[in-house]
N, CA, C and O atoms as a GROMACS GRO file, in nm:
protein
  352
    1UNK      N    1   1.527  -1.891  -0.834
    1UNK     CA    2   1.532  -1.842  -0.693
    1UNK      C    3   1.388  -1.830  -0.637
    1UNK      O    4   1.295  -1.792  -0.708
    2UNK      N    5   1.374  -1.863  -0.515
    2UNK     CA    6   1.241  -1.850  -0.453
    2UNK      C    7   1.241  -1.727  -0.367
    2UNK      O    8   1.347  -1.675  -0.331
    3UNK      N    9   1.119  -1.677  -0.334
    3UNK     CA   10   1.110  -1.562  -0.251
    3UNK      C   11   1.155  -1.593  -0.112
    3UNK      O   12   1.143  -1.707  -0.067
    4UNK      N   13   1.207  -1.494  -0.041
    4UNK     CA   14   1.252  -1.519   0.097
    4UNK      C   15   1.122  -1.546   0.178
    4UNK      O   16   1.012  -1.504   0.140
    5UNK      N   17   1.138  -1.614   0.286
    5UNK     CA   18   1.022  -1.644   0.372
    5UNK      C   19   0.974  -1.513   0.431
    5UNK      O   20   1.047  -1.414   0.433
    6UNK      N   21   0.853  -1.514   0.478
    6UNK     CA   22   0.795  -1.394   0.542
    6UNK      C   23   0.879  -1.347   0.661
    6UNK      O   24   0.888  -1.227   0.686
    7UNK      N   25   0.940  -1.437   0.732
    7UNK     CA   26   1.006  -1.398   0.856
    7UNK      C   27   1.148  -1.359   0.834
    7UNK      O   28   1.209  -1.310   0.930
    8UNK      N   29   1.212  -1.376   0.713
    8UNK     CA   30   1.349  -1.346   0.706
    8UNK      C   31   1.388  -1.289   0.574
    8UNK      O   32   1.319  -1.306   0.473
    9UNK      N   33   1.496  -1.225   0.576
    9UNK     CA   34   1.559  -1.173   0.446
    9UNK      C   35   1.705  -1.219   0.460
    9UNK      O   36   1.770  -1.193   0.561
   10UNK      N   37   1.752  -1.286   0.360
   10UNK     CA   38   1.892  -1.343   0.375
   10UNK      C   39   1.992  -1.228   0.407
   10UNK      O   40   1.983  -1.118   0.353
   11UNK      N   41   2.083  -1.258   0.493
   11UNK     CA   42   2.189  -1.167   0.540
   11UNK      C   43   2.142  -1.053   0.630
   11UNK      O   44   2.223  -0.971   0.674
   12UNK      N   45   2.012  -1.046   0.658
   12UNK     CA   46   1.958  -0.939   0.742
   12UNK      C   47   1.855  -1.001   0.844
   12UNK      O   48   1.734  -0.980   0.834
   13UNK      N   49   1.909  -1.078   0.941
   13UNK     CA   50   1.810  -1.143   1.028
   13UNK      C   51   1.730  -1.049   1.115
   13UNK      O   52   1.625  -1.088   1.166
   14UNK      N   53   1.774  -0.927   1.134
   14UNK     CA   54   1.699  -0.829   1.210
   14UNK      C   55   1.596  -0.747   1.135
   14UNK      O   56   1.522  -0.667   1.192
   15UNK      N   57   1.594  -0.770   1.002
   15UNK     CA   58   1.498  -0.690   0.924
   15UNK      C   59   1.354  -0.742   0.946
   15UNK      O   60   1.330  -0.863   0.952
   16UNK      N   61   1.257  -0.646   0.959
   16UNK     CA   62   1.122  -0.683   0.984
   16UNK      C   63   1.040  -0.688   0.853
   16UNK      O   64   1.045  -0.597   0.771
   17UNK      N   65   0.965  -0.797   0.836
   17UNK     CA   66   0.878  -0.806   0.715
   17UNK      C   67   0.752  -0.713   0.740
   17UNK      O   68   0.685  -0.724   0.842
   18UNK      N   69   0.726  -0.626   0.643
   18UNK     CA   70   0.616  -0.528   0.663
   18UNK      C   71   0.512  -0.542   0.554
   18UNK      O   72   0.414  -0.468   0.557
   19UNK      N   73   0.526  -0.630   0.461
   19UNK     CA   74   0.418  -0.652   0.368
   19UNK      C   75   0.471  -0.674   0.220
   19UNK      O   76   0.592  -0.681   0.195
   20UNK      N   77   0.382  -0.682   0.135
   20UNK     CA   78   0.415  -0.706  -0.008
   20UNK      C   79   0.365  -0.588  -0.096
   20UNK      O   80   0.268  -0.520  -0.064
   21UNK      N   81   0.434  -0.568  -0.202
   21UNK     CA   82   0.390  -0.476  -0.311
   21UNK      C   83   0.374  -0.562  -0.435
   21UNK      O   84   0.465  -0.637  -0.471
   22UNK      N   85   0.261  -0.551  -0.500
   22UNK     CA   86   0.241  -0.629  -0.620
   22UNK      C   87   0.186  -0.548  -0.726
   22UNK      O   88   0.095  -0.469  -0.703
   23UNK      N   89   0.241  -0.566  -0.852
   23UNK     CA   90   0.195  -0.494  -0.966
   23UNK      C   91   0.240  -0.569  -1.092
   23UNK      O   92   0.354  -0.613  -1.102
   24UNK      N   93   0.147  -0.582  -1.189
   24UNK     CA   94   0.186  -0.647  -1.318
   24UNK      C   95   0.244  -0.785  -1.299
   24UNK      O   96   0.334  -0.818  -1.376
   25UNK      N   97   0.205  -0.864  -1.211
   25UNK     CA   98   0.254  -0.997  -1.197
   25UNK      C   99   0.380  -1.010  -1.117
   25UNK      O  100   0.426  -1.122  -1.096
   26UNK      N  101   0.437  -0.902  -1.070
   26UNK     CA  102   0.562  -0.896  -0.998
   26UNK      C  103   0.533  -0.865  -0.847
   26UNK      O  104   0.461  -0.769  -0.820
   27UNK      N  105   0.581  -0.936  -0.757
   27UNK     CA  106   0.562  -0.915  -0.616
   27UNK      C  107   0.696  -0.886  -0.546
   27UNK      O  108   0.792  -0.962  -0.558
   28UNK      N  109   0.698  -0.778  -0.476
   28UNK     CA  110   0.818  -0.745  -0.397
   28UNK      C  111   0.783  -0.755  -0.244
   28UNK      O  112   0.682  -0.700  -0.201
   29UNK      N  113   0.862  -0.821  -0.169
   29UNK     CA  114   0.847  -0.825  -0.026
   29UNK      C  115   0.919  -0.707   0.034
   29UNK      O  116   1.032  -0.677  -0.006
   30UNK      N  117   0.856  -0.637   0.130
   30UNK     CA  118   0.915  -0.519   0.190
   30UNK      C  119   0.961  -0.548   0.324
   30UNK      O  120   0.884  -0.599   0.405
   31UNK      N  121   1.091  -0.518   0.355
   31UNK     CA  122   1.147  -0.543   0.484
   31UNK      C  123   1.203  -0.404   0.530
   31UNK      O  124   1.245  -0.321   0.449
   32UNK      N  125   1.200  -0.383   0.664
   32UNK     CA  126   1.251  -0.261   0.723
   32UNK      C  127   1.362  -0.299   0.824
   32UNK      O  128   1.338  -0.368   0.924
   33UNK      N  129   1.486  -0.252   0.794
   33UNK     CA  130   1.598  -0.279   0.881
   33UNK      C  131   1.614  -0.155   0.975
   33UNK      O  132   1.603  -0.041   0.931
   34UNK      N  133   1.638  -0.181   1.103
   34UNK     CA  134   1.655  -0.069   1.198
   34UNK      C  135   1.786  -0.091   1.265
   34UNK      O  136   1.817  -0.203   1.306
   35UNK      N  137   1.867   0.018   1.280
   35UNK     CA  138   1.993   0.016   1.350
   35UNK      C  139   1.974   0.104   1.471
   35UNK      O  140   1.956   0.225   1.461
   36UNK      N  141   1.980   0.037   1.588
   36UNK     CA  142   1.962   0.104   1.721
   36UNK      C  143   2.097   0.114   1.796
   36UNK      O  144   2.096   0.142   1.916
   37UNK      N  145   2.209   0.093   1.731
   37UNK     CA  146   2.339   0.092   1.796
   37UNK      C  147   2.374   0.226   1.855
   37UNK      O  148   2.455   0.232   1.948
   38UNK      N  149   2.319   0.333   1.806
   38UNK     CA  150   2.347   0.466   1.855
   38UNK      C  151   2.232   0.553   1.820
   38UNK      O  152   2.149   0.521   1.734
   39UNK      N  153   2.227   0.672   1.893
   39UNK     CA  154   2.118   0.770   1.862
   39UNK      C  155   2.169   0.868   1.765
   39UNK      O  156   2.288   0.900   1.767
   40UNK      N  157   2.085   0.921   1.677
   40UNK     CA  158   1.948   0.877   1.655
   40UNK      C  159   1.940   0.739   1.585
   40UNK      O  160   2.037   0.691   1.526
   41UNK      N  161   1.820   0.680   1.596
   41UNK     CA  162   1.799   0.551   1.540
   41UNK      C  163   1.782   0.573   1.390
   41UNK      O  164   1.727   0.672   1.342
   42UNK      N  165   1.836   0.466   1.315
   42UNK     CA  166   1.827   0.480   1.167
   42UNK      C  167   1.758   0.359   1.106
   42UNK      O  168   1.763   0.248   1.160
   43UNK      N  169   1.692   0.382   0.989
   43UNK     CA  170   1.633   0.269   0.923
   43UNK      C  171   1.644   0.275   0.777
   43UNK      O  172   1.663   0.383   0.721
   44UNK      N  173   1.633   0.158   0.706
   44UNK     CA  174   1.638   0.154   0.565
   44UNK      C  175   1.539   0.044   0.519
   44UNK      O  176   1.502  -0.047   0.594
   45UNK      N  177   1.500   0.057   0.388
   45UNK     CA  178   1.402  -0.036   0.335
   45UNK      C  179   1.473  -0.131   0.241
   45UNK      O  180   1.564  -0.093   0.167
   46UNK      N  181   1.430  -0.249   0.246
   46UNK     CA  182   1.480  -0.355   0.160
   46UNK      C  183   1.360  -0.414   0.081
   46UNK      O  184   1.253  -0.437   0.138
   47UNK      N  185   1.379  -0.436  -0.050
   47UNK     CA  186   1.272  -0.485  -0.137
   47UNK      C  187   1.334  -0.620  -0.198
   47UNK      O  188   1.445  -0.619  -0.252
   48UNK      N  189   1.259  -0.732  -0.187
   48UNK     CA  190   1.303  -0.851  -0.238
   48UNK      C  191   1.200  -0.918  -0.333
   48UNK      O  192   1.085  -0.938  -0.295
   49UNK      N  193   1.242  -0.949  -0.453
   49UNK     CA  194   1.150  -1.020  -0.546
   49UNK      C  195   1.216  -1.160  -0.568
   49UNK      O  196   1.320  -1.191  -0.511
   50UNK      N  197   1.150  -1.240  -0.655
   50UNK     CA  198   1.211  -1.371  -0.688
   50UNK      C  199   1.350  -1.354  -0.753
   50UNK      O  200   1.439  -1.437  -0.735
   51UNK      N  201   1.366  -1.241  -0.833
   51UNK     CA  202   1.480  -1.228  -0.913
   51UNK      C  203   1.593  -1.138  -0.853
   51UNK      O  204   1.711  -1.151  -0.889
   52UNK      N  205   1.554  -1.051  -0.764
   52UNK     CA  206   1.657  -0.955  -0.714
   52UNK      C  207   1.614  -0.893  -0.584
   52UNK      O  208   1.502  -0.906  -0.536
   53UNK      N  209   1.718  -0.820  -0.528
   53UNK     CA  210   1.697  -0.741  -0.404
   53UNK      C  211   1.744  -0.600  -0.429
   53UNK      O  212   1.844  -0.578  -0.498
   54UNK      N  213   1.674  -0.508  -0.373
   54UNK     CA  214   1.722  -0.365  -0.371
   54UNK      C  215   1.702  -0.306  -0.235
   54UNK      O  216   1.615  -0.348  -0.158
   55UNK      N  217   1.790  -0.202  -0.203
   55UNK     CA  218   1.783  -0.147  -0.069
   55UNK      C  219   1.814  -0.002  -0.075
   55UNK      O  220   1.895   0.042  -0.156
   56UNK      N  221   1.750   0.073   0.012
   56UNK     CA  222   1.782   0.215   0.026
   56UNK      C  223   1.905   0.236   0.120
   56UNK      O  224   1.955   0.143   0.183
   57UNK      N  225   1.949   0.357   0.124
   57UNK     CA  226   2.043   0.393   0.231
   57UNK      C  227   1.972   0.414   0.357
   57UNK      O  228   1.852   0.384   0.365
   58UNK      N  229   2.035   0.463   0.458
   58UNK     CA  230   1.970   0.488   0.591
   58UNK      C  231   1.895   0.620   0.579
   58UNK      O  232   1.943   0.724   0.625
   59UNK      N  233   1.779   0.615   0.518
   59UNK     CA  234   1.705   0.734   0.487
   59UNK      C  235   1.604   0.776   0.597
   59UNK      O  236   1.549   0.886   0.592
   60UNK      N  237   1.581   0.687   0.695
   60UNK     CA  238   1.491   0.719   0.803
   60UNK      C  239   1.577   0.742   0.922
   60UNK      O  240   1.656   0.654   0.957
   61UNK      N  241   1.568   0.861   0.990
   61UNK     CA  242   1.642   0.895   1.105
   61UNK      C  243   1.547   0.960   1.206
   61UNK      O  244   1.485   1.063   1.178
   62UNK      N  245   1.537   0.898   1.323
   62UNK     CA  246   1.442   0.953   1.428
   62UNK      C  247   1.506   0.927   1.566
   62UNK      O  248   1.597   0.845   1.580
   63UNK      N  249   1.457   0.999   1.666
   63UNK     CA  250   1.518   0.984   1.803
   63UNK      C  251   1.494   0.846   1.858
   63UNK      O  252   1.581   0.795   1.929
   64UNK      N  253   1.378   0.782   1.830
   64UNK     CA  254   1.349   0.650   1.889
   64UNK      C  255   1.304   0.553   1.785
   64UNK      O  256   1.265   0.590   1.674
   65UNK      N  257   1.311   0.422   1.824
   65UNK     CA  258   1.257   0.319   1.727
   65UNK      C  259   1.112   0.333   1.703
   65UNK      O  260   1.066   0.312   1.591
   66UNK      N  261   1.036   0.368   1.803
   66UNK     CA  262   0.890   0.382   1.785
   66UNK      C  263   0.861   0.496   1.685
   66UNK      O  264   0.776   0.481   1.598
   67UNK      N  265   0.932   0.609   1.698
   67UNK     CA  266   0.916   0.720   1.601
   67UNK      C  267   0.958   0.677   1.468
   67UNK      O  268   0.895   0.716   1.370
   68UNK      N  269   1.061   0.598   1.454
   68UNK     CA  270   1.109   0.552   1.324
   68UNK      C  271   0.999   0.467   1.258
   68UNK      O  272   0.968   0.487   1.140
   69UNK      N  273   0.942   0.375   1.330
   69UNK     CA  274   0.834   0.292   1.271
   69UNK      C  275   0.712   0.375   1.236
   69UNK      O  276   0.646   0.349   1.135
   70UNK      N  277   0.682   0.471   1.315
   70UNK     CA  278   0.569   0.561   1.288
   70UNK      C  279   0.595   0.634   1.156
   70UNK      O  280   0.506   0.642   1.072
   71UNK      N  281   0.708   0.684   1.138
   71UNK     CA  282   0.747   0.758   1.020
   71UNK      C  283   0.734   0.663   0.901
   71UNK      O  284   0.672   0.699   0.801
   72UNK      N  285   0.790   0.547   0.908
   72UNK     CA  286   0.787   0.449   0.796
   72UNK      C  287   0.642   0.426   0.755
   72UNK      O  288   0.612   0.427   0.636
   73UNK      N  289   0.552   0.406   0.852
   73UNK     CA  290   0.414   0.370   0.827
   73UNK      C  291   0.336   0.483   0.769
   73UNK      O  292   0.222   0.462   0.727
   74UNK      N  293   0.390   0.602   0.764
   74UNK     CA  294   0.329   0.717   0.698
   74UNK      C  295   0.337   0.706   0.546
   74UNK      O  296   0.267   0.778   0.475
   75UNK      N  297   0.423   0.614   0.493
   75UNK     CA  298   0.444   0.601   0.351
   75UNK      C  299   0.335   0.523   0.294
   75UNK      O  300   0.299   0.419   0.350
   76UNK      N  301   0.276   0.567   0.182
   76UNK     CA  302   0.168   0.491   0.112
   76UNK      C  303   0.234   0.384   0.026
   76UNK      O  304   0.356   0.382   0.009
   77UNK      N  305   0.154   0.297  -0.026
   77UNK     CA  306   0.207   0.200  -0.120
   77UNK      C  307   0.260   0.264  -0.247
   77UNK      O  308   0.358   0.216  -0.304
   78UNK      N  309   0.196   0.374  -0.291
   78UNK     CA  310   0.241   0.441  -0.406
   78UNK      C  311   0.386   0.500  -0.382
   78UNK      O  312   0.475   0.491  -0.466
   79UNK      N  313   0.400   0.558  -0.267
   79UNK     CA  314   0.533   0.611  -0.231
   79UNK      C  315   0.644   0.506  -0.221
   79UNK      O  316   0.760   0.530  -0.253
   80UNK      N  317   0.599   0.386  -0.173
   80UNK     CA  318   0.695   0.281  -0.166
   80UNK      C  319   0.736   0.232  -0.310
   80UNK      O  320   0.851   0.201  -0.338
   81UNK      N  321   0.634   0.227  -0.395
   81UNK     CA  322   0.663   0.192  -0.536
   81UNK      C  323   0.759   0.292  -0.598
   81UNK      O  324   0.852   0.252  -0.667
   82UNK      N  325   0.737   0.419  -0.575
   82UNK     CA  326   0.829   0.524  -0.624
   82UNK      C  327   0.970   0.507  -0.566
   82UNK      O  328   1.070   0.524  -0.636
   83UNK      N  329   0.977   0.474  -0.441
   83UNK     CA  330   1.104   0.453  -0.380
   83UNK      C  331   1.174   0.337  -0.441
   83UNK      O  332   1.292   0.348  -0.471
   84UNK      N  333   1.105   0.222  -0.462
   84UNK     CA  334   1.154   0.103  -0.521
   84UNK      C  335   1.204   0.135  -0.672
   84UNK      O  336   1.314   0.095  -0.712
   85UNK      N  337   1.123   0.202  -0.743
   85UNK     CA  338   1.163   0.241  -0.881
   85UNK      C  339   1.281   0.332  -0.888
   85UNK      O  340   1.354   0.331  -0.988
   86UNK      N  341   1.302   0.410  -0.788
   86UNK     CA  342   1.422   0.497  -0.782
   86UNK      C  343   1.555   0.419  -0.764
   86UNK      O  344   1.664   0.467  -0.792
   87UNK      N  345   1.536   0.298  -0.716
   87UNK     CA  346   1.654   0.214  -0.687
   87UNK      C  347   1.698   0.126  -0.809
   87UNK      O  348   1.801   0.058  -0.804
   88UNK      N  349   1.618   0.132  -0.916
   88UNK     CA  350   1.644   0.053  -1.036
   88UNK      C  351   1.773   0.100  -1.105
   88UNK      O  352   1.810   0.044  -1.209
   0.00000   0.00000   0.00000
């Protein structure tokens, strides 16, 4: 299996690519999916490697999409690694 392209994640065309996490020869692409169908706005994180995909539930909840993205960007790479590891 090849890594998803930077611009897309299979089955989630609205997910935004936000960067890569790499450690020990393994790279995970990080995508952020936002649901704006109703207030408050919700978001969840998707991680995709060559071998698998993992996703959180709707763990980000904020009044607006802008606030949602601001909240997500407060997470450090270490916190994202811990989040990813919790999904194993």
